[in-house]
C-alpha positions, 0 to 999 in steps of 0.5 A, a space after each residue: 482588261 479593265 482600268 483597275 486591272 491595268 492600274 494594278 499591273 502598272 503598280 506591280 511593275 513600279 514596285 518590281 526592281 528590274 534586274 540589270 544585267 549590264 552591270 555586276 551585282 558585286 560592283 553595284 553593291 560596293 559602289 552602294 557601300 562606298 556611297 553610304 561610307 562617303 555620307 558617314 565620313 562627311 561628319 568626321 574630321 578631316 585628318 585622321 591620326 594613327 591612333 584613330 580607333 575606328 580606322 584601326 578597327 576597319 583595318 584589322 576586321 578587313 578580310 583580305 584574299 590569299 591571307 594565310 592566317 585568315 582561317 585562324 583569326 576568330 571574328 567578332 561578327 560571324 558574317 560569311 566570307 562569300 556572299 550568296 548572290 543568287 539567293 534572291 527569288 528572281 535570280 533563281 527564276 532567271 537561272 542565275 545561280 552562283 555556287 558558293 559551296 565546295 561540291 560533295 564530289 570534290 577532292 577536298 571533301 573525299 580527303 584524297 590527293 588531287 591530281 597535279 597540274 601545270 598551274 598548281 590549282 587546287 580544287 575548290 569552288 571553281 574546279 571540282 579536281 576531276 582530271 579531264 585531260 588527254 593525259 598530257 600533263 601526266 606525261 609532262 610530269 613523268 618526263 620532268 621527274 625522269 629528267 631530274 632523276 637522270 641529272 642527279 644520277 649523272 652528277 653522282 656518277 661524276 662525282 663518285 671518283 673524287 
């Protein structure tokens, strides 16, 4: 290996940003955003009033998890709600891929009702809706429904003579 090749390889290593596996990507990104926000905050006045337009705009545009009306509000900026963290070429090479869409074989895409489960989890990004159980939950729901029906029938029998 010649000196030129060695210098080129050292320059490449300097240019490449190593992937840090010890920290979460989202946490690192949020920390950078907070640092930028603090830099911008230095120039603003100390007290913020209720009618501060920037604060009002920030609070209105915030995306909150579990907001039932979020899908009805039209956003001025068309930013994706879920960021694709596995889009980087280095991440793809390393096998680090986070699925960001609902799979085509999911219950949501097929338009069918999904099998109930004891936690009430709906199929989506994290669960494809396939029942891989041994049948315990199905029997559990069947027993619960039979018990409710028996209690209701017993109540009707007890009240019927009044």
